FIKOLTOR-986570 format. One record per atom (N, C-alpha, C, O): x, y, z. Coordinates in pm, whole numbers, plus 50000, padded with zeros to 5 digits. Layout:
XYZ/...
END
This chain:
087345237172459/087825243672345/087655261672426/086625267872455/089075265572439/089085282772486/089465283672324/090015279272223/088555294672402/088495306572289/089895318572245/090615325472317/089805316872105/091035317572020/091075337172116/090075344372120/092605341772184/092685351572175/092525363472048/092485359571932/092455375572075/091525383971962/092975395271924/092885406571971/094095392271850/095705392671835/094955411771798/093775415171790/096255420271783/095985429571678/095865433971592/095605445971578/096105420871452/095615420171356/093815420871346/093125427371267/093425411971453/091365412271433/091295425671404/091015430671295/091605432371527/090855439971583/090675448771509/091525450571423/089295459371516/089625469271432/090115477871440/090375480471558/090685490071319/091215504571419/090585513771339/090365507871234/090095527471331/089625538871402/091135544871328/092285545371371/090435549371187/091155558771086/090215572771083/089005571171103/090705586471058/090455604170982/090055603070878/090695594470817/088755610570781/089475606470640/089995620870618/090665625170524/089635625970702/090125644270634/092145643170687/092815650370613/092665638670751/094535640370765/094885623970781/096005621270739/094215613870827/094125599170861/095155596570934/096175590270909/094655604071062/094885596671182/094555587271210/093445582971177/095445580271285/094575567071344/094565566071477/095285573371545/093785557271527/093385554071657/092665538771654/092145531871565/092935536971815/092545520771803/090515518171869/089675509171856/090535534971954/089255533171928/088265544071851/088945549471763/087075548671853/086045561071858/086575570771920/087145571672029/086235580571806/085925591071869/085155602771780/084935601771659/084865611671845/083745615471765/084765631571708/084485637271603/086205637671825/086095651271731/088695642471750/089595638271824/088305646071618/089665639071560/090715650771606/090565662871587/091975643371682/092745656171803/093785660371687/094275671571689/094015653971619/095475657671513/094985668471396/095905674571342/093845670971357/093085683071232/091355687071310/090355690671248/091495684471481/089805692971476/088915689271441/087925691771509/088735680771311/087575677071248/086585672171295/086865661371347/085415674871303/084295665071378/083525650871277/083425650271154/083195643271355/082735629871280/083555629571088/083175634370981/084425623671117/085485621071035/086005612271017/086455608070910/086045605071191/086445593471263/085735576771169/084535574371162/086395571271132/085565557171046/086285547471066/087485545771048/085625541971099/086175519671147/086905517671011/087065525970921/087285505371018/088415498170888/089065492270951/089465494671066/089355480170856/090315466670909/091535469170919/091865479570862/092515462370982/094005464171014/094105461870920/093215454770875/095245466070823/096455460970766/097035451170754/097795447570844/096815441070599/097245435570731/099145435170631/099425443170542/099905426570670/101445429470676/101995425070504/102015413970449/102265433970470/102785434970336/104345431870243/104955440470306/105025428470181/106165429570191/106665429870025/106375420269954/107505442369963/107305444369850/108415434469738/109565433069780/108185430469654/108915423869579/110035433169468/109555443869429/111315430069423/111525431169375/111065431969234/110445422469187/111285441769170/110165444468993/111345451768930/112335457168980/110865449968787/111245456468676/111255472968667/110415480768621/112555475068731/113245492168659/112665498668523/113325495668424/112045503468511/111105517268392/112305518668353/112655512368252/113665530968454/114635532268367/116165522868392/116005511068425/117145526468382/118475519068372/119085529168455/118875541168472/120105518568514/120705539668679/121545539468568/121575529868492/122175548468555/123385556768443/124445563768582/124215564768703/125435567068512/126515574168626/125995589068558/125715591568441/125965597368671/125545613468685/125505614968575/124415615168519/127255617368467/127765626368380/126715626468292/126035636168257/126575610868246/125015605468173/124055612868181/123285615368088/124025615668253/121985618868233/122825633668192/123905639468206/120815635768101/121015642868004/120605657568068/119425659968043/121075664968122/120785679768172/119625690468146/119155699568214/119285684167983/119625701467866/117795696067970/117885701968078/116605689067967/115745683968018/115205692268131/114085696068167/116265693468167/115785703068271/115625720368286/115165727468376/116365724068122/116805740968076/114715746768102/113635745468044/115095750768181/113445764968218/113675767668122/114815767968075/112025772068030/111755775767907/111255790967990/110695790768099/111495800867931/111485819967965/109255818167986/108805808067933/108505824768036/107225827668039/106605834167981/105505831567932/107285845267977/106825860467875/107025863667975/108155862867927/107175868368125/106905873968239/108125876768293/108445869568387/109025886468254/110015886568317/110715885568468/111665879368516/109525896868524/109585896768706/109595881668717/110555877768784/108495868068652/108545856068767/109675853568718/110655852468792/109825851668533/111035841968561/112265843468631/113015833668642/112675858468695/113545865468755/113375855668941/114295857869020/112515848568976/112195837569089/112085835869054/111685846369004/111795822868916/111635810768958/113065807868840/112965796868785/114215815568801/115675813068824/115435811668614/116215803268568/114765816768533/114955813368383/113465811968377/112935819868298/112815805368429/111445802668358/111055795068393/111305795068514/110205782568354/109785766668438/110445760768298/110615762668177/110765749468445/111595740768325/109985731168319/108895731268374/110745722968208/109225705068202/108975701068310/109805701368401/107745696368324/107985686368447/107675693368572/106995687068652/108045705368604/107375710868742/106775713568819/105635716068780/106865714168887/105035713568968/105375728169072/106085728369172/104665739269012/104755754469135/103845755469193/102815754869126/103685757169322/102415767369386/103085781369383/104235785369402/102095786169357/100965795269391/101015795869476/101285784269506/100945805369633/100065807669734/099845822869782/100945828169794/098695832369818/098525846469875/097235844769899/096405836169871/097225855169959/095565861470010/094325860869882/094485857769763/093465863569930/092055867269832/092155882069857/092195891169941/092185876069625/092065894469627/093695904369484/093845913169400/094645890069583/095565897569530/096375898869374/097085907269319/095965889169350/095685892569170/096675881069129/097675882769060/096095864969198/096845854269196/096375850069047/096985841768979/095475855269015/094405846768918/095065856868802/095645854268696/094825865568849/095255877668713/097135878768627/097525882668516/097805873268745/098305870068680/099375859168619/100535860868583/098495846568619/098945834768578/098095831668417/098245823468327/096965845868450/095965839368374/097125850868242/097355848568123/097485859668306/098125868968172/099385859168134/099605859068013/100295850768215/101435843568230/100665829768117/101285826468016/099595824368143/098815812068066/098935819467871/099395814367769/098235833967899/098315838567743/100155839167634/100345836067516/101045843967730/102075854367707/103035829467705/104155825167679/102445826467723/103215816067728/103195804267638/103975794867620/101795808767574/101025795867495/102025796567370/103205799167395/101665794567245/102015793967124/102155782767034/102105772267098/102315780766896/102275769066792/102725750066868/102315738566854/103755757266945/104305745767001/103645742667103/103105731567105/103515751767220/102965748067379/101975754567382/101935766867392/100435741867366/099355747667416/099655749367546/100625744367603/098265761067628/097975763967778/097075754467750/096785748867644/096525753067898/095445743667933/094845749368095/094845742368197/094345763768084/093975771068244/093055765768230/092375766068128/092655755968391/091405750268492/091455757668604/092295759668691/089975762668573/089175774468671/087925765668770/086755763668739/088735761168910/087515756568951/086905766569094/085915763969163/087865778669109/086495788769164/085635797269074/085265806869141/084975798368903/085125808668888/084125800468742/084205788168738/083325806968642/082695804368550/084035806668381/085095812868367/083495801068321/084635803368219/084625814168142/085395819668064/083015816368207/082545831468128/083055841068196/083815847068120/083065846568314/084075850768441/085765852268378/086315863268394/086445842268317/087635841668339/087885848568208/088785856868196/086985844768100/087025853067966/086545868467971/086515873667859/086215875668063/085945888568066/086695896368118/086815908268092/087775884368266/089295892968270/090345888968222/091305894368279/090705880168122/091245879167989/090795889567863/091415889467757/089825897267883/089065903467797/090365919667855/091205924867782/090155922267956/090015929668008/091555930967988/092055940967936/092295919968033/094115923668043/094845920967932/096035921567903/093445916867857/094155914067728/095065900667690/096075900567620/094685893867729/094975875667778/094335869167675/093555860567715/094415870767528/093565862167403/094675853967310/095395858267220/094585844667349/095585835567288/094515820667171/093395816767205/095255815267043/094125807267003/094825799267046/094415788267007/095875798167121/096225782267186/096265788867350/097205785867423/095875792067367/095395789667481/094015785867511/093165793867470/093525773667585/092805765067608/091955772567773/092395782167835/090825765367804/089985771967926/088715760967968/088135755367875/088365758468088/087815746968102/087585746268268/088465746768354/085915744568290/085765750568422/085105735568490/084005730068486/086575732268559/086375718968612/086555718768725/087365727168764/085815707568854/086095708868965/086525693569012/086945691069125/086355682768898/086485668768909/088285666568817/088915670368719/088405657368943/089805652268906/090055644068802/090965642968720/088915637968829/089495631868650/089365635868544/090185632368459/087955647768495/087355655068427/088895662068386/089245659868270/089645668568454/090335675268467/091925663868416/092695668668332/092185652068464/093055644268308/092545639968201/093125637268096/091645639368222/090695634668055/091055651367966/091535651067853/090735666068042/091305673167927/092485675267923/092775685667863/093285669667961/095415669567957/094955656367841/095675659267746/094555649967820/094075639067700/094455640867620/095385636967549/093285651267624/092665659767488/093765668567434/094415666667331/093935683967568/094685690467533/096285689167441/096695692767331/096925680567576/098115678867552/098705688267554/099085692267444/099095696467678/099415710967711/100745702867743/101125691367762/101485722867733/103075718167787/103345729067917/104315729767991/102085737267913/101845747368069/099915738968103/098895735168045/100555740668238/098425731168326/098625747668419/099635752868467/097215752168413/097045760468553/096185755268605/095155754468538/096165750168727/094755753668806/094535764068908/095355770868968/093155763768914/093165780668971/091295773069078/090095774769054/092055765169190/092785764269247/093105744569271/092525735269216/093845744469339/093225728369399/092845729769432/091785731669373/092785731769555/091615728069707/090125728369619/089175722869675/089895734369487/088605736869454/087845721169374/086735716269351/089385717869356/089495699669241/089105687169377/089225689869496/088795678569343/088425670969457/088495656969366/088915659469253/088195642769387/088465635269371/086905628869440/086445630569553/086195618969294/085025610469387/085985594669481/085665588669583/086985593169400/087705581269490/087835586869622/087205580769708/088515597369662/088635603969828/087295602169918/086275596069886/087455606569994/086515604870103/086555615870180/087175613770284/085935632170163/085845637470234/085345653070174/085395650570054/084955665770182/085025679370141/085795676770052/086545667070047/085605689669935/086705693569882/087715707369913/087295718969910/088875704169940/089655714470046/089915708170098/091115710170122/089325693970178/090395691170268/091875681170255/092365678470146/092205678470333/093855674670308/093535664470257/094575659870211/092465655870229/092695638070197/093045640470035/093855636669951/091845649870049/091315656769870/092475659769829/092935654269729/093325670969915/094175686369870/095375675069830/095875675669718/095775665969914/096605650169926/097095644169734/097965646069649/095385633769765/095335630769632/095125640569518/095605635669415/094565653269496/094925659669362/095805665169352/096115670069243/096445666169447/098145670069377/098635662569352/099065660569239/098765655169449/099735641969346/099595634369224/100565630269159/098225632269188/097405630069072/098305640168977/099005635568887/098235653769005/098805658568907/099985664668896/100175673368811/100845660968976/102545660168989/103045644468888/103815642768794/102185635768964/102645621668837/102365624668715/103185623368624/101295628668700/100635636368554/102065647568462/102685647768355/101975653768564/103265666168541/104415662968459/104915667668356/104845647368591/106455642068572/106135633368408/106695639468316/105685626268381/104745619968308/105045626268146/105825622468059/104155636168149/104045640268001/105085652467986/105025657367873/106015658468072/107385666468099/106305679468098/107015689168070/105065683668113/104595693968143/104725702268269/104965697768380/104555714068240/105105725168381/103865720268427/102985713768370/103965725068553/101935733868669/102445738068740/103425736868814/101105748368693/101605761768800/099985756868904/098865756668852/100245753169060/098895755569096/098495769469190/099325776569246/097635770669191/097365782069304/096745783669444/095545785969456/097205782969502/096985778669690/096475788269783/097165798369772/095645789769863/094965797269954/095585793870072/096095782970097/095485807270170/095915808070252/095565810270410/094615817670434/096135805270501/095215807770618/095015819370651/094755827970566/095095822770816/094395829770850/095585844070893/095445856370894/096575835870922/097455835370955/098995834570861/100125835370910/098665832970723/099225840470659/099405825670548/099345824770425/099625815370658/100735801770615/099755794770518/098545796770530/100385784270396/099515775170279/099005772270331/099505768970439/097315769770313/096735759470356/096635747170274/096925746870155/096125734570360/096235721570334/097435711570396/098505715470444/096965697170385/098765698470470/100275701270432/100345708870336/101155698370467/102535702770509/103095696570377/103635705670313/103135689570339/102965673070207/103045681970124/103975684470047/101925687870138/102145696669927/103225702769936/103505705369819/104255708170022/104705718069970/106305711769954/107225716769890/106305699270033/106955691870012/107655683369896/108715678969853/106105684269876/105795671869681/106075687569550/106745688069446/105455695269599/106115705269471/107435705469471/108135700369559/107945713169340/109465720469334/109895731469337/111075735069340/108465740469336/108485752969343/107195758569438/105995757469411/107855765669571/106865773769625/107245786669613/108375790969638/106005794969561/105945810069539/105355818269624/105125826469536/104885823669725/104235832269780/103615851469726/104355861369733/102595851569692/102205862869647/101755871069750/100855866069816/102355889469806/102175895769843/101595908469856/101965915269761/100985913769917/101035928369858/099845933370002/099525927370105/099475946469949/097945949570085/097285951469904/097725954569793/095635946169986/094985949069850/094945967769837/094895973969731/094965971669923/095065986569845/095665995869803/095276007469796/096985989969761/098405999669720/098495988369607/097975977369629/099165990969482/099775982669402/100335984469363/100425991869266/101255977169431/102665970069468/102345957769488/101645955869588/102755944369395/102425931669488/103845928269411/104295932169303/104325919969506/105295909669522/105355896669561/104685892969657/106105888569497/106175877769425/107805865569536/108885864869478/107735862169602/109095856469692/108765842669666/107625837869660/110245834569645/110815824569616/111135813769783/112155812769851/109475806269802/109985799569962/110765788969937/111825785969993/110105782569834/111495767469759/111545770669597/110805775669513/113115763669605/112905765969463/113705752669386/114715756169324/113535744669383/114785730069276/115775731869194/116775725469163/115055746869152/115725749969014/116695763369096/117825760569137/116415770169105/117815775569116/117365789669288/116725784769381/117555796769293/117475804269412/116335810769433/115575815069346/116185811669598/115165815369717/115195827569723/114445833469802/116195835369629/116875851169725/115885866169604/115435877269629/115925862269546/114775867769392/113395873569506/112765871369609/113535879769421/111945890869416/111265900269343/111425912469342/110045889869247/109945901469131/108545913069183/107605910069256/108755923169134/107915931669128/107075934868985/107385935668866/105605936269080/104725940368996/103815948369049/103595948969170/103135956068949/102445966768925/100135963668880/099635965268769/099565960368977/098555958168957/097475973168940/097575983369009/096465970668828/096125987068816/095015973368719/095175961168705/093585986168654/092945978668595/092545975668480/091355974468448/093975973468369/094295971368312/094555958868286/094165953968180/095615947468431/095395941968438/097105939368543/097475945568642/097575931468493/098825931268627/100545939368516/100635938368394/101765947268619/102755944068482/104005947168562/104255956568637/104705936768526/106055934868603/107005956468592/107165965468509/107335953068758/108385966568729/109925958668754/110575950168815/109875970668637/111905962868651/113325975268745/114555974868752/112035986768810/112755996468828/111546000268938/110806009768914/111425993969034/109956002569086/110496011069232/109886012069339/111426014769206/111786024669360/111246036269357/111136044469448/110726037069193/109746052669281/108376056969268/107716066269222/108176041269355/106276036169395/106776043269555/106056048969637/108346040469562/108146040069720/108496061169811/108496067269918/108716062769668/109756077269709/108766089069692/108146088069586/108466099269763/107946111669742/109066129369687/109636138769743/108846125269578/109546140969484/109436150069588/108506149169667/110106157069595/110106169069668/110636181569667/111726181369725/110156199369599/111016205069591/112556214169699/113506221769676/112026207969799/112136213369901/112376201070051/111266197870093/113026197270095/113186187670216/111986194470332/111826206170370/111216181170370/109766178270443/110766175870600/111946172270590/110076178770756/110506169870858/110126166670904/109306173070970/110286154370918/110206138270982/110006129070847/109026123270802/111226130170806/110926124870653/112636117970605/113576125070568/112666104170620/114346105570529/114356093070450/113296087470419/115926086970405/115026076870326/116216067270279/117196071970221/116126054970303/116946043170311/116786032970228/115866033770147/117616021470228/118086016870073/117256002270159/117526002570280/116245988670115/116025980370175/116495968570066/116495972769950/116745959670076/116915941869963/115765934170034/115655929370147/115025934969934/114195926369864/114785915569804/114625912769685/115385910069872/115755894269779/117525897169775/118255896669875/118065900969603/119225906369594/118875916669542/119905921269491/117855924869517/117115939969475/116925942969590/116335937969686/118085960669548/117505970769667/116845979569634/116845984269520/116115983669736/114995992769682/115006004869715/115106003769838/114986015569696/115196032769775/113746035169866/112726036369797/113586035770006/111856034669991/112056049070146/113076052070209/111146052570155/110926064170255/109856062270343/108726057270346/110686068570417/109886064570591/109466080670688/110236089370727/108196079870699/107966092670795/107346089370862/106596079970887/107856101670911/107506103171052/106766118371103/106896128571034/105836117871259/105266126171308/105276131271407/104246125971449/105546136871478/105406137671618/104466151371714/105086161871734/103326150171755/102386159171772/101626158771930/100976149171970/101806169271994/101136173872131/099836169372146/098806172572087/100176156972283/099036150572304/098126153172449/098676159072542/096846148772460/096036157972589/095706143272683/095116145172790/096086128072644/095936123672682/096826114972797/097736122472834/096916101972868/097886099373023/099206090572874/100416088172886/098436088772774/099076071172724/099176080372560/098166083572497/100626083272513/100786085972420/100346077372338/100136066772397/099996076572177/099286070372019/100696067271968/101556076071974/100956054671917/101556049771858/101146043571706/100356034571675/101836050371642/100706041671503/102186039371451/103346043271466/101406030371380/102836023771234/102146022171112/100946021671142/102276021170986/102436014970911/103146009970813/103906019270788/103346003370758/104495996570667/105405991170757/105815979970725/106215999770945/107035995671004/106985984071128/105945977771151/107905982371185/107335971871314/106895983671356/107055995471326/106075975171463/105905989371626/106865989871690/107355999771745/107365975171686/108505971471871/109865976671782/110375985671849/110395975371697/111815990871603/111045998471595/111445998871478/109976008171601/109896023571601/109596022571808/109146032171871/109746017171834/109606019072006/110436018472094/110416022572210/111686009571996/112906007672030/113666024171994/113766034172065/114166020871833/114306038671819/114056049871900/114876058671929/112856049171936/112396056872087/113206058172179/114026067072201/112886046872247/113796049772294/115566051672401/115986053872515/116056048472244/117176050872228/117756066572213/118846071372242/116786071172166/116696086372070/116316099272229/116416111572233/115856088572345/115906096872401/116826093772501/117576102572544/116856079872553/118116074472641/119446082472576/119996091472640/119906078672448/121106074972361/121386091572311/122436097772326/120516095072268/120306109172170/120826122472269/121676131272257/119796118572372/119016125272433/117736139172401/117426149672458/117456134372322/115896145872314/115066144972415/114456134572437/114936155872492/113996148372546/112446149272492/112216152972377/111356145372589/110066143672586/109326139972445/108146140772413/110506135472372/109206125172297/108896114572304/108426108472208/109156107372469/108136101572408/106936103072499/106306093072533/106476118672552/105626117972565/103976128072477/102946134672490/104756122672408/103926128672208/103576117972162/104256107872180/102186117972077/102236108571972/102816109271899/103226119871852/103246091971842/104256095271719/103546081071589/103456068771581/103276091371525/102766081671379/103886081871271/104496092171243/104156066771198/105296064771190/104706055171036/104176044071041/104916061170940/104726050770828/106026052070655/106716060970605/105726038170624/106156043470464/105466045870333/104266048570326/106116045070247/105626053970086/105146040170013/105736029370024/104056042469942/103506033469879/103096012869911/103016001469864/102976020570014/102826000670036/103885990070108/103615980670183/105595995970046/106545988270133/106295987270276/105965994570369/106655973570252/107215968570453/108915968270453/109775962170390/108895978770564/110515974070604/110475967370803/110165971370916/111115952970718/111265938570811/112945943070887/113165943571008/113895945670786/115275943870820/115485958970931/115015970370922/116475951871041/117175961271081/118195973171034/118775980371115/118375974270855/119085983970789/117925996770818/118386006170883/116875997670789/115706006570855/116056012670980/115286021871005/117106010571082/116876012071156/117266028471186/116646037371245/119046027671094/118646044971110/118386058371058/118546070371078/117816047770963/116706064570899/114886062470939/113926068670894/114946050671046/113866056571171/113646064571274/112706070571327/115346062371293/115886070071415/115666086071404/115066093071486/116366090771269/116146103771204/115496111771174/115496124071184/114426099371105/113146107171033/112446110771191/112026122371190/112186102271353/111876101971446/112356120271544/111576126171619/113726124671509/114866131371569/114326148571484/114066160171516/114426139071352/113566152771250/112336157471283/112126169571298/111376147871299/110066149471322/109936159871448/109296170271441/110856154371599/110806163171670/110856174671729/110116180971805/112666177571643/113076186671662/112606200271532/113036211671514/111526191871461/111186200871337/112106203471214/111636207971110/112736201971221/114416204971138/114386190371003/114576178471026/114126195970883/114776181270754/115876183970726/116756192070756/115636172770636/117446162870654/117966170370500/117426175570403/119516166670553/119726177870465/119536164570266/119886152970243/118866174770181/118566173370046/119276158269989/120156153270059/118926152769887/119526138969940/120386126469963/121296120269908/119796126170045/120806116370189/119856111770218/118826117770250/120146093470208/119846080870201/120506077370388/121616081970413/120006072070466/120286064970587/120136049970591/119086043470581/121716044570610/121666028470578/122766021570797/123836023870854/121846015670817/122966014170940/121786008471062/120916016471097/121785998171107/121145986771254/121065997871382/121606005371464/120625995571358/120746007371575/120915993971670/120315983171671/122416001771784/121735986371900/121175994671998/120836005771957/120985992172115/120125995272257/121196005272309/120876015272375/123036000772260/123266014072333/123956022372243/125076027372246/123016022772160/123226038772095/124536034871970/125236044871962/124916026871901/125886025671818/124886018571718/123746014271735/125926018771580/125886021471450/126256004871396/127456002271387/125325994571364/126325981071313/125965980471221/124815983471187/127065975071133/127215973070962/125755964070916/125025959471004/125515962670801/124715953370785/125285950770660/126235955970600/124405940270629/125125930370457/124405935870324/123185934470315/125325943670195/124595944870089/125025961370122/124145970070118/126495964870155/126065982370191/126465986370032/125865995569976/127425979469968/128015987869859/126205987269701/125575994369623/126335971969758/124405974369618/124215985869659/124575996569610/123245982469814/122995997969876/123216012969826/122246020469814/124696017669792/125066027069806/124596029069596/124146037469518/124956019169597/125166019069416/123976021769423/123896029069324/123066021469461/121446013469364/120656031169415/119726036269352/121326037469541/121386053569630/121876057669450/121276055769344/123156063569478/123676069669343/123076069169205/123166079269134/122356056269152/122456052869035/120296067069003/119576072768921/120526063169177/118506072169154/118606086669179/117736095369187/120526086869194/120796105669205/121016108669335/121806117869357/120516103069429/121156105269567/122646107769611/123296097869576/123396116569670/124556124569672/125416121169768/126536116169768/124506125769869/124746118670019/124006101470126/123016094270125/125036102470183/124916088170278/125096084870351/126276081470347/124416081370499/125036080270632/125396062470673/124496055870725/126046059270660/126126042570657/127636039770797/128706044170836/126886032070812/127936018670929/129886030470883/130096039470801/130926022871000/131816027170965/132226008270830/131735997170848/133066011770735/133936003470693/132626002270547/132695990470512/131786007970477/130956004270355/132145999870311/132966000970402/132485996770240/133575995970131/133776003370029/134196014670055/133525999469863/133756008069782/132156016669760/130946014369755/133066026969753/131896032969726/131856044969642/132716053669659/130456047369504/129916057169397/130906061669403/131396064569512/131606063869269/131706074669253/131216092669208/130716096269101/131676104369369/130786109869355/129916106969427/129046115569413/129606099369501/129396099669635/129696100569768/130396092369827/128936115469846/130066115069994/129516106570088/128346109270116/130016096970146/129396090270258/130106092770347/131326091470347/129046099170485/129696097970600/129886085270702/128916077870712/130286084270728/130616063770872/130816075471011/131486084271065/129346064871010/129156068871172/129086057671261/129016045771230/129126065071428/129206049171429/128466047371583/128456036771646/127796061771633/127046058371673/125966069171649/126106077871563/124306067671772/123496080571778/123846092171728/123366097471628/125046097671826/125296107471852/125996114571733/126026126571707/126556104271668/127436107971470/126506109771454/126376121371493/125306105471411/124366105171296/123576113771291/123516119171180/122566119371405/122106131771477/122596145971433/121906155771405/124136144671433/124626158271426/124496161371258/124966172671246/124096156671128/123366155971033/122126166771085/121806175771007/121716166071167/120556183971178/121746191371248/122706189671323/120806204671143/120936219171229/120926218271328/119876213571372/122156222271443/121706226871563/120486239571587/119896239971694/120106252071452/119526262771477/118416264671480/117706273571526/118166249671389/116706249371428/115806232571529/114946224371499/116376234371610/116516224571715/115556225171783/116086231071878/113956223071831/113546223571882/113676220172023/113316227072118/114486203472025/114566198372145/116036201572227/117136196072221/115556212872304/117236210672322/117546196972454/116696191772525/119356193672451/119916177872520/119596181172634/119646193272655/119186173072740/119406176072864/120556183572930/121396186672845/120826186773029/121706185373108/122156176773222/121726165573247/123136183773290/123496170873396/122266161573493/121846150273520/122076177573520/121216176273622/119746164373605/119406154273665/119136172973479/117856167873432/118326149273426/117696141673499/119346144073343/120126135273329/119726125073515/119026115173535/120596134073617/120546122873737/119346121673766/119006113873854/
END
C-alpha cells in the first residue's frame, strides 16, 4: 500500500514566542523581531468556523444609544484634562509614554490622589518600585488620600485580583512592560507579554467601566516600546516630553478617541512635585531693562496654545578653518538655511566665516517654520552687534529666495504677544485682525525685515557690486 502523502495540515510549523512570526522550518533567530532562541515548534491549527452565537446586547438605532456613559470626569489636574478633552471617560484606556526620569510616575501619582474620592476609588499598581518607595514620593508631593490604594505587583493574575478586592474607578499601572502573565511564554516586556497584559487590562476596563492609565516605555529613538498593536488597542496615547535638565514638561496627545489631538499640557517639575502651568510663556523669556544684541522674540504654537519664546544668537571670530555651528533647542538645518539666506539675500558678509551659537531660553524646542524670521533677525543682530528694538516679536517663515511667507494662527500669536506687553511685531503680509494698540509691520522679504536694525551701528556693511560678482 502506498504511503499517505503528508499534507500541510500534518506538517509541523514553527512560531516565534515573542512576536508570533510563523515559519515552515526552524530558525535560530526570528527574522521579524531579531530575537534569538524564541522559535518553537507547534502543531498547525485545524481549520475552524465560528457559528453564530447569542448576542450580549441588542443593536439599537444610533440615536437611542446613551451617550452619557462617555462623559468625561475631571482628574483634578487641569492641564492634563486639557489634553484629554475634559477628563477621563469611564472605560477609557490611556497610554502615557515618555523617557526615563521625565516625571511620568510623579504626574500619575498626583492624578491618582486628586481623582480619589468617596465615590471613586483609585488603585495604583507599581511594578518598577516597591510600595515604600512610592509612599516616599507621595509624602514629598503630598499625594496621600484614604481612597488611594497602592500595591506592588508584577503578576497579571494578582493585578486582576486587586481589581475584584478594591473595585476602583481609576486604575494606574506603572508600567505595562513590568507586568507578565504566567500563561504566556516570554520574559516581561516582550511583545507577546505586553500584548496579553494590555488586552486583559483593556477587557477589564471596558467590563467594569473603569478608566485605566498605563505607563509605557520608549525606545532609543523615542518611539513607544512594544508592539504597534498596543497603540491601536488603547483609546488615548499621550507623549510626555521634556529635557531632564530643564523644568518644563509637555504632554501631547498623539491619539484621542474622545477629543482633539492638537492640545498641549504644560507642567513644571520641581522638588515638591509637578504642577500645571496655565501661563508658561514666562519660562521662555529673559526680562531685561535694555535690549541685548543677538536676541529676538517669537510666538510659537504648541498645539493650539501660543507661547512666546526667545531666540539667542552669538557670533565670534574663529581661528579654525571650519567654523563651529552649535544649536540648542533649534533645528541645525534651519539655522544653516537662515545663515545662507542672510549672506546671499541679506547681503551680510563674512557671517559664514565665524563661529555661530544659537539657543532658546527655558529648554523650549522650536521646530515650526514660523520661528525662521526670529532666527534670522537674531543672527543678523549678533553679526552687526546691534540690538533689535525693545518689545518686538518676529513671526514668519523665510524661504530660500529671501521671501517671508505666511504662517497659521497669526492672530492668536499677536494676541498672546499683546497680552504679555509687546507693542511691535514683524509679520508676513495680510496678518488679519490686529490687537488694538499694537504696531505691526508687514514685511515681504528679508530686506524689509533687516531695516529694523539701526544702520548707524551695523558692523557688517553690504557688499558692493564688484564683490557680489
